C-alpha positions, 0 to 999 in steps of 0.5 A: 503494530498490526494491520487490519481492515479499514472501518468507519471510525478510522476515517477521521484519524487519516487526516493526521498524516494525509491532508490531501484527502478528507474522511469522505474521500477515503470512504468513497475510494472504497465504494467501487467493487473489489476495493478494500481499505487497510490500516496499520495501527499501534495501540489505538493510533492509526499510523498508515492506510491504503486503498487497493483493488484486486483481480485474479492475478494482481492487485493495484494500490490507489492510495498509500499514506503513512505517519511513520516508516515502520507503518509503511513497512508493516503495510507493505509486508502485510500486502505481500504476505496476504495478497501475494502468498495467501491469495496467489496474486502474481504482481502488484502495482502502486501509484506514488505521487512525486511528492512521496519521494520517501515512499518511492525510495522505500518501495525500491528498497523492498524490491518494487520497480518503477515502470512508468512516470508521467511527471506527477505520479510514478507507477511501481510494480512488484512481481512475485517471482522476482521477490522470491528469487531475491529472497532465495539469493540472500539465504 
């Protein structure tokens, strides 16, 4: 499985695992400045997608959907490697809907922490220093 930038031809496939948004919703989510879409694919099958924005010190994931747990883990790992290590961001946030309890559990297992909950969405945060200290403790 590999992760790459989202392109127009991916949009119809996203409905297979995200019935809440149309292809047009995904496309319009990428239009504001500093917003990027990525997909996880295996062969020709799109198995996960996300839209995020970035600033000098952090990035924010607005939409994160996946068909399999492997796809979710690939996207999360790619986010960390590319944005936190390669681009030097110090923190990340991800909005998670209450209906995505499995994603919330997956994020917690990967070092993310829930810092806010408003009844419909949860805001998870990943701080680079905390992850690096956890990784050092396990070596």
